[in-house]
N, C-alpha and C positions, 0 to 999 in steps of 0.2 A: 495482632499484638506479639511481636517477635520476643519480647522479654517475659511477659506474663505467661503466654501459652506454650512457647517453645524453650524458654531459658536461653534463647540465642545470644552469644556474646557480641554486642555491639559497641563501638568505641566512639569517642569524640573525634571529629575530623579536623579540629584545629591543631596545626603542627606544634604549638606550644604546649599542648596538654600531653603529648607523648602517647597518643592512643589510649587515654584514660578510659576505663570501662563505664558505660552509662548505667544509671540506676533508675528505677521507676519513680515517677513523679505524679502519679494519679492518671485521670482520664483527661484527654484533650477536650477542651470545652467547645470546639467547632465540630458539628456534625455535617458530613457532606451528603448530598442528594445525588444519587446515582441512577442513571437511565438504564433500565433493562429492557429485555425483549417485549415483555407484556405489562410493564409497569415500572414503578420507581421503588427504591429502597434506600434507607439511610445507612451511612457508614460512619462509625465511630473508631477511634484509635486511642492508644495510650500516649502519654507524655513521658519523655526520657530526659534525664538531666545529668550533666557532667558535674560532679562535685568539685572538681578542681577549678573550672572557669565559670561555673554556675550558668552555662549556656544549656537551653532546653530545646528539644527536637520533638516534633510530633513523628510518631512511628511510620507515617506514610510519606515522609519527605524523602527525596531522592538521596540524601546523605545516609539515610538509614537503609532504604531498599537496596541501594548499591552495594552494601556490605553482606547482604544475604546471599546464600548459594542458590543454585538454579532450582533446587527442589522446593525451598521455602519461597523464593521469589515468584515462582510460577502460581502460588496460592493467593497472591494479591489479586482481587477480583476486578479491578477497575482501573482506568486511566483517568487521572485527576486533571481538571482544568480550573480556571479561575472561578467560574460561576457554577457550572454543572460538572458532572463526572459521567463516564461512559463505561458501562460494563464490558468486560472482554468478549462476552458473546455477541454483542452488537458489533464489536470491532471485527470479529472473525466473519461476519456477514458482509463486510465491505472489502475484505481482502481478495475476493475473486472478481477482479475488475474486467467485466465483459460488457457487451453491448446492452444486456438486459439487466445489469446490476449497477446502475448509477445511483447516486445519493438521493436523487429525486424518487426513484423506485423504491429504495430502502425506506425513505420517509413515509411512503404510502403504506408500505407493509407494517411499519411500526404503529402508524396511526390506526390500522385495522386491528392489529394485536391488542393495543392499549384500549381501544373502545370496546372491544368484546370483553376484555377482562373487567373494565369498568362496569359494563352493563351487567356482568354476572354478579358483581358485588352489590350493585343496586337492587337487583332481583332478590338476592339474599336478605337484604335489609328489608325490603317491602314484604317478603314472606314472613320474616320474624315480626313485623308490625301487625300483620293480619289477624292473629289470634286475639290481640288486645282490642282491636277495633270491633271484633265480633262479640266479645263478651261484656263490653261496657255498654251501659245505658246511654251515656253521653260520649259521643264519639271523640276520642282523644286527638290532640293535634300533634302530629309527629314532625320532627325537623326534616327539612329538605335534604336529600342526599347531596353530598358534596359534588361540585362540578369536576369533570375530568381534567386533570392537570394538562396543560398545554406542552406539546413536544417542542423541543429545539428546532430551529430552522435547518433546512438541508446544508446551508452554508457551514453551520457549526459541525454537523456530521462530517463534512469534507475536511475541515480543520482538525478534528479529532483523528481522522484517518491518516492525515499528513503526519501528526505527532507520533502515531503508532508506527508508521514507516520509518521515521526517524529514529525511534528507539530500537528498531531492528535492522538499522542500516549496516552494521557489520555482518550481521547473518545474511542479508540480501547480497552484499558484495561478495561474500564467500561463495554463495551459490552461483553467481554469475561467472566469477572468475575460475571456477572449478568445472566449467562446461567447455567441452572441446568437440571436434569433429574432423573427419577426414574429407568431407564434401562441404564446401561452404558456398554461401551465397551473399553477395554485397549489393545493396539496393539503396538508392537515395529517393527521397520524396519530400514534397513541400506541404503536404497535408497536415503534418504534425505541427510544423512551425506556424501555420496560419491560425492554429488555435491558441497560440500564446497571447496572453492578455496582460494588462497592467504595465508594470515596469519592465516586464520581459518582452512586451510586444515589439517586434521589428528587430530584436537583437540577434536573430539567426535566420537564415534562408533555407537551409537544408537540414534534414534529419537522415543520417546514414545509419543503416543497420547491417550487421553481419550475423547470419544464422547458420546452423548446421543442417545436416540431412534429416534430422529429427524435428525440425521446426523450432529448436531452441535458440535464443538470441544470445550470441557471445558477447556483443558489444553494441552499443548505440551512442552516437555522439551528435551534437548539434553544431553546425558550422555555418560561417557567413558565406561560404562559396565551396564548390567542389574542387578537386584537383590537389594542389599542395596542402590545403587545409587538412587533408586526410592523412598526411604522412605521420603525425604523432599517433593517430589511432592505429595505423599499421605497425608502428614501432612497438606500441604497447602490446598488441596481439601477438606479435612474434616473441616478445619478451615473456609473455605468459606461457607460450608453448615451450620455450627454452628452459625456463625455470621449473616447470612441471615435468620435464623430461618426456614430453608427448612428442610423438612422431608428426612431422609437419603434414599438413593436408595435401592431398593429391590433386584436387580439382576445385576451381572456384568459379561460380557463374556471376556475372556482372551484367549491368544494364548498359554499359558503354566502355570504351577504352579496352576493348577485347583483343585488339590486333593493331599492327603497325607496320607499314612497308619499310621502315628504317630500323629494324632490329626489335628488341623486346618492347612489348606494349607498356603503357603507363602502369597497369596494375602489376606486372611482373616487376617493374622498377621499384614500385612501392614496397613489395614484398620480396625484396632481393635476397633475403636470407633463405628463403624457401626455393631452393634450386629446381627441384622437380615439379613445381606447381604448374598445372595446365590451366589457363584462363579461356573460358567459353562464354558466349553470349547466351543469357538466359532465354529460355524458349517463349515466354511471354513477350519479351522485347523484340525477339526475332519475328514473331507474328506481327507485332505492331508496325515493325518496319515494312513488312509486305503489305500491310493494310493502309500504309501511308498515302498510297494513291487513291483511296476512297475519298470521295468528295465530302461526305459528312457521316458522322457516327450515328445520326438519327435515321438513317436509311433503313427501311424495314428488312433488308437482307444483310444488314451489317452483322447482326449476331449469328446468322446462319453461315456467313462467310468465315468468321472466326472460328465457329464450331467445326466446320470442314477443315480448316488449317490444322486444328489441334489433332484431327485423327490421321493426318498424313504420316 
């Protein structure tokens, strides 16, 4: 409640009102149900009204939250959706996107936490009923404990996570575009594009990433083909270094086009602004080229062969 609790000055967003200050208009009649780590809780808010145009705003609308400073905005506890709402603590559990932290795994963890909390409340209820059953001659009939509320499906959790990322898009872009390095590695793969589904399926053939010596990703793009499709990515990366005043990288490892018998290689031509850039073939792809003569990767000595190559 920014007006009642903090006396924060919020104004009407309509241009015709000239930023007229909103006043309190009671409590908003809709109560939102919010998913927490180990249960559910209800979220209520105040109603704000513009006396000039008579428009009313619930305090949790984006028109109001967008006017708060970071200190007050960070105290809002949840992300609201059409039917359910999700607490920020659940959202933080989804931000670490690793192999063992999928939405299905998070759903199982929430199911376990909710069931244990529900069981604890049921035990407290039965324990409170026990003295009455013991002292009465006629055994009283107690109401059954309410069933545990069902959790939203993993698909909903993924949709909420996508909305959370969209709300932090400027912050994510700032973090990515402020990452640099002196030793870069550019690699293309089809594994990512094969996972595209729905309307996006088949729209891209390659995913190209550029990382630095610390394993941080500088840029990642989806393209329909390799080669000239990466020129825009190279131009943007060179512009980022130039505008930030960073020294150009000295070395870049690639998976192909590292050399040419007719002058500069394809990668040097892409990054023509970086005169001193040295392009080298990545060690993994160098080993793969040596292993190209092996008849099959299923051979029992294939792993041993690559392990010996890596120690040379």
